[in-house]
C-alpha positions as CSV (number, residue, x, y, z in Angstrom):
1,M,2.1,6.2,22.8
2,L,0.4,2.8,22.4
3,R,-1.8,4.2,19.7
4,W,1.3,5.0,17.6
5,L,2.6,1.5,18.1
6,F,-0.6,0.0,16.8
7,A,-0.5,2.4,13.9
8,L,3.0,1.3,13.0
9,V,2.0,-2.3,13.1
10,V,-1.0,-1.7,10.8
11,A,1.2,0.4,8.4
12,G,3.7,-2.5,8.3
13,I,1.1,-5.1,7.5
14,V,-0.6,-3.0,4.8
15,S,2.8,-2.3,3.3
16,A,3.9,-5.9,3.3
17,F,0.6,-7.0,1.6
18,A,1.0,-4.2,-1.0
19,F,4.6,-5.4,-1.6
20,L,3.5,-9.0,-2.1
21,L,0.7,-7.9,-4.5
22,I,3.0,-5.7,-6.6
23,T,5.8,-8.3,-6.8
24,G,3.6,-11.3,-7.3
25,D,1.7,-12.6,-10.4
26,Y,-2.0,-12.5,-10.4
27,L,-4.8,-12.8,-13.0
28,N,-5.9,-9.2,-13.3
29,E,-2.6,-7.4,-13.2
30,G,-3.4,-5.8,-16.6
31,R,-1.0,-4.7,-19.3
32,V,2.5,-3.5,-18.6
33,L,2.6,0.3,-18.4
34,F,6.4,0.5,-18.4
35,R,9.3,-1.8,-17.8
36,L,11.7,-1.5,-14.9
37,T,13.9,-4.4,-15.9
38,E,13.9,-6.9,-18.7
39,D,11.4,-9.2,-16.9
40,H,9.8,-6.7,-14.4
41,G,7.5,-3.8,-14.9
42,M,4.6,-1.7,-13.6
43,H,1.2,-3.1,-14.5
44,Q,-2.2,-1.5,-14.5
45,G,-3.2,-3.6,-11.4
46,D,-0.2,-2.3,-9.6
47,I,-1.5,1.3,-9.8
48,F,-4.7,0.1,-8.1
49,V,-2.6,-1.6,-5.3
50,L,-0.5,1.6,-4.8
51,C,-3.6,3.8,-4.6
52,G,-5.1,1.5,-2.0
53,W,-1.9,1.4,0.0
54,A,-1.7,5.2,-0.1
55,A,-5.4,5.6,0.9
56,A,-4.9,3.2,3.9
57,L,-1.8,5.0,5.2
58,L,-3.4,8.5,4.7
59,S,-6.5,7.3,6.6
60,E,-4.4,5.9,9.4
61,I,-2.5,9.2,9.6
62,G,-5.9,11.1,9.7
63,L,-7.1,8.9,12.6
64,L,-3.9,9.4,14.5
65,V,-4.0,13.2,14.1
66,T,-7.6,13.6,14.9
67,T,-7.9,11.1,17.8
68,G,-7.6,12.5,21.2
69,K,-8.2,16.2,20.3
70,R,-10.9,18.0,22.3
């Protein structure tokens, strides 16, 4: 049970950092792929952040599923 709590904490932290990267302004965000509102959109750099976020959560799920099996 404690393992799942730790996994939830890690997932929350990774998700918060991904949210901050997507909503913030940074140098290498790239061109706008499509606009969501008049002053917000999805940039090339956001795709990289989303792929990293998905890889981190899928890896965490893989660790939870395989840990403890004998």
